[in-house]
N, C-alpha and C positions, 0 to 999 in steps of 0.2 A: 589737623594738618594733613594734606593729601600726600600721597607718595610722590606725585610729580613735583612737589614743592621741597622735598627733602632728599639729600644725597643718599642717606642710609636710613633704613627703618628696621627696627628690631623685629624678629619673627614672633616675639611673644605677643605682639599686637594682633597676630593672626591666630592666636590660641596655642602657640608652641611654647615649651618651657626651656628650650635650649638658647644658645647665644647666636644663632644664625641671623644674618642680616641680609637685607635687599640692597644691592648696590646698582646705581645707574649704569646703563650701557649707552652706546652711541645711538641706539634706537629709542626714541621717546616711548615710555610706557612699557619697556622691556627691561627687566632687572636680573642681575646675577644674584643667586642665593649663595652666601658664603658662610662658612662656619667660623668658630672663634679663632681659628688659626689662619684665616684668610683663604682657605681652600674653597674653590667653587664646587658646590654640591647640587646645582641645578639652576633653573631659570624660572622666572615668573612673568606672565603677561598681565598687565592691568588694563581693564577696559572700563570706561566711564559710561554708565547707563542710567539715565534719568537722575543725574546728580549723585549716583552711588557708584562705588567701585566694585568690580568683580575681578577676582584674581584667579588665574589658571596657571597651573604648573606645567613645566616641560623639562625634558632631560637635556636638550641642547639649545643653543642660542637660535639657530635657524628654526627649530620647532616652535620656540616661543614667538619669534617674529611672524611665523605663519599663523599661529593661533591668534595673535593680535590682529593681523590683517583680516583673516576670515571672520573673526568675531565682530569687528567693527563693520564689516560689510553686512553681516547678518543683522547687526543692531540697526543699521540705517534702513534695512528692508523691513524691520519689525519682526524678524525671525529668530532673534537671539533667545536661547533658552538655557536654563541651568542644566548641566550634564547630570544624567541620572547616576546614582551610585549603586543601583541594584546589580547584583552578581548575575552573570549569564545563566548559570545553572538554576538559580532561584527564579529567574524570569521564565525559564523553560517550564519549571514545575508549576508556576502560577498560571502561565499561559495555557498549558494543556488542559487545565481544569475548566477554563472558561471559553475556550475556542469553539466557535459555532460554524466554521467553514466559510467558504466563499461562493459555492455554487448554489443553484436554486434547489437542489435536492437536500441541502442541509448537511449535517455531519453526524455520522453513525457513532453510537457509543462503542461499538466494537472497534472502530477506527481509533477512537480515543484510547481504548485499552492498548491497542497496538502502538500508538504513539508513546504512551507511558513506558511500554516495554522497551522500545527502541532507545528512548532517552536514558532509561536506567541501565540498559545493557551496553550502550556504546558511547553516548555523549558524556555521561557522568564519569566513567572510568578514564576518559581522555582529557577533558577540560578541567583546569584547576577551579576549585571552589572560590578562589579569590579573583578570578577573571571577571572584570566588569563587562556589562552589556555593551557599553560604549567603546570598549577596547577590543572587541572582536573584529578581526580583520579577515580579508579574503585569503591572505597568506596562511593564517591559522586554520581556516576552514579547509584550505587545500592540503595542509599537512594532516588534518584529520582524515581526509579522503585517502591520502597515501597510507596512513595507519590502517585504515579499513582494508585496503587492498594488499597489505603485507601479510602473507600467509604465515610467516614466523610469529608475527604479533598476535594473530587471531587463532593460531593453531589449526586453521583450516582455510580453504579458499572460499571467500565470499564472492558470489557472482556479481557481475556488473549491475544487474537489476536489483539485487539485494542491497548493494551500496547505495544505489539511487533511492531506494525506499527508506534507508536509514537517514538520508539527508533531507527527505521531504519535511518532517516536522521542524527541523532546524530552519529551513528556508521559510516555512510558513510563520514560524515564531518571529524571525527577524523582519519579515514583511509586516507583521502586526506591529512590531516595535517602531518601525519607520512610520507607519500610518498613524500611530498614536503619538508621534512626536518625541519618542524616547531616543532615537538615533537619527542622524541626518541622512545617512546612506545605508542601504542594505548591502552588507559585505558579501552576501551569498549570490548576488546578481553576477552573472558571468562566471560562476564557479564551474570549473571543468570537472566532469566525471569520467571515470575510466571507460574505455571502449576497447576491451581486449579481445583478441581472437579467441573464439570459443572452440574448444576441441570437442568434436562430436563424440558422444558416449552412447554406445549401443544399449547400455543398461537403462538409459533415460528414455528410450523409445517406449511409446504407449503400448502396454500389453493388455491383452483381452483373454477372457476365458474361452476355451474351446466349447463346442456345443455339449460335449460329454461332461466337461467340468461343470458347466452351468447347470445341467440337469442334475448332476450329483449334489451340487451345493444346495439347490432348492429342495431336493429330496431329504437331505440331512439337516436342513434348518430346523431349529427347535420349534415346536408347535406354536409357542407363544409369539414367535417372531416370523413365522413362515410367510404370513401374508405381507408383511413389510418387505421381506426379501423378494417376494414375487412382484410387488409394486415397483421396487427399484429395478428389477431385471426387465420388466415389460413396459416401463415408461421412460427410463433414462433420467429420472429425477435425481438430483443431488440428495445426499442423506439429510442435509439441513432442511431441504424443502419437504422431504417425505415425513420427517418427524413433526413438522409443523402443520400437517394436513388435518383439517376438521371434517366432520361429516358433510357439511355444506359445500365442501370443495369437490365432492364426487357427484357427478351427474350421470346416474346409471339407469334411469327409468325411461329415457327417450330412445329414439332410433339411432342416435349418435353418442353413445356413452363416452365420457371424457372426464379427466381430472383437471381442475383449474388450479394453476400454480399462482399464488398471490403473495406468498411470504415464505420466510425461512426462520429457523431457530439456530443461532450461532452463539456458543458460549452462554446459553441460557436466555438470550435475548431474542424476542420476536421482532423481525425487521422485514420491510418490503424488499423486493428484488432490487439489486444494485442499479439495473437499467430497465427501461420500458420493455426490452425484449425478454426479460426474465418473467414478465407477466404473460402467461400463455395457457393454452388448452392442449392437452395431450390425449390422443385417442386411446381408448381402452379395449383390449381384445375380449372376445366373448367369454373365454375361460376365466379371466380375471373378474369380469363383471359378475359371473355366477358366484365366485368366492366372496366378493364384496357384499353382494345381496344377502348371502347367508350370514356373513359377519354382522351386518347391521341389523338383520332380523333377530339375531340372538341378543341384541342390545337395543331393543325398540324403545326402552325408557330413557335412553340417553338424549341429551340436548344436542341440537345440530351444531352447536359451537364447540362441543367437547373434542379433544384430540382423539384421532383414530388409533394412533399407536402410542402407548404409554408404558411406563415401568409398572411393577406390581402394585405400587402405591397410587397409581393413576396419575402420576406426574410426568413431566417431560423426560423423554429418553435422553440419556447422555451417550452420544455417538461413540466417544472414546471407550467407555466401558463396554458398550455393545460390540464394538469391534474386537476388543481384547478377549472378552468372555465367550462370545458366540461365533463371530466370523472367523477369527484367527485359527481356532482349532480345525474348522471345516476346510478352509483353504489349504492348510497344511496337509490335510488328509487327501485332497485331490491334487497334490503336488503343485500348488500355486501359492507358496508362502509369501510372495511379493504382493499379493492382491490386497486391496482395501475396498471400501464401499464404492469408491469412484470407478473401480473396475467394472461394476455393473453398468455404469453409464457408458464407458468405453465399449463394452461388449454390445450394448444396445445399438450404438452407432455402427459398430462393425457388422452386425447382423443385417441392419437396414441397408448398408452399402452393398453387402453381398447379394441382396435380393433386388438391387437396382433402384432403391428409393431415390426420388428426386432430392438433390442436395439442398435446395431451398426449403423443401418440406422438412427435411431432417434438421436443418439449422433452426427452424422455428420450433420444432419439438424439443430441441436441446436448450432453447433459450439463448442462442448465440446472436450476436449483433449483426452477423452477415454470413451468407453462404461461403464467402471467400475464407472467412476464419475457420469454418467447419472443414473446408477442403484442406487448408493448410495444416490443421490439427490431425486429420485422419487420412491424409493422402496415401500414406503407406499401407492403409488397410483396404484400399480399393483393389478389387480382384483383377489379376493379370498384371504383368509387368510392362507389356508392350501393347500398342494399339493393334487390333486385327487388321488384315489386309482389306482395303476398300475396293469393292467391286461395283463399278458404276454401270455395268452393261444393262441392268434392268431398268435404270432410271434415266440414263443419258444416252442419246443416240451416238454410237461410235462408228468410226469408219469400218467397213467390212474387213474381216481378216483376209489377208492375201491368200490366194489359192496355192496349193502345193506346187502346181506347174509354174506359177509366176515366181515363186521363190527359187525354183530350179533354173 
């Protein structure tokens, strides 16, 4: 007997053990769920699909009517699907392990690690483990963003860009769920992110070594890592790029010695540059070429694919340990405790700007995507605060200066 043929149907036919019943309403196919005492405890929409009934629960009468109406529309279009029962957090955990990205460049394993960290640090503490994927709403995601922006909740102020990064894996996961037919709509579409006025912080301004500090740091560098420090200072490479260098990346026998940047090592993984601009050649000064030749001559038996800079066991250097054990004591000695390996890169840019290096050439050496980005990043390092006076007398014919008699 179908539901549409009977006034009441006991809920135990749906697998329930209580005395709840389904009672007809004025809308065909929509039923009240009542308990043994006649109290309404919910509503059920019943949809006929290929001669079988599908029941969907709702909290209110209007919600049940909407479910009935939308489900029948989907049925007629051939788009009706069974709602997934997977939990939102469970889907995030499963998704992050199999996600391959959407761009042509693929998906970096370091990015996967970062997505795992963001989900564990922010999504998991906020969302209930019982929240189903199909029940995630834009409103819930908006409250999540509010929670991220609340300094009292976080114990610190998360920047707008940090909040945007935290939301990225959630948006990507929900987009995948929609594409795979698990949800009808992506609730993250149209989600508003905060755009708060940023207060300039002088401490965040890029700092560089003075010439004296740089000279002292290179002089005090431990012998085992002195050449690495010199390469960082004279090429502007990132530490991740420098520790990934192999012998074959150094071209030091021709008339234009250079180092070819083709990869980096981040968290122990070897990866290509993030953009095509990261693949570059950086010119080497004569003094560094002599040091490199001596270094390679002392290791003539090494294969060209072996790492140039390694730890004592011949393995990949861990930049964090290198900074703590060797760089930190030195920079504190020269009164630059704020400095890290990236300060070599900033100083490289600063010294080039002070000598008038073309911005486009500097941008290419740094692996930036444009000279405009380089200018915006280092504009405060440009020498001089004001443009000098422009004297056109030597280049442009000007009217003769009036004589003293004419002025009088």
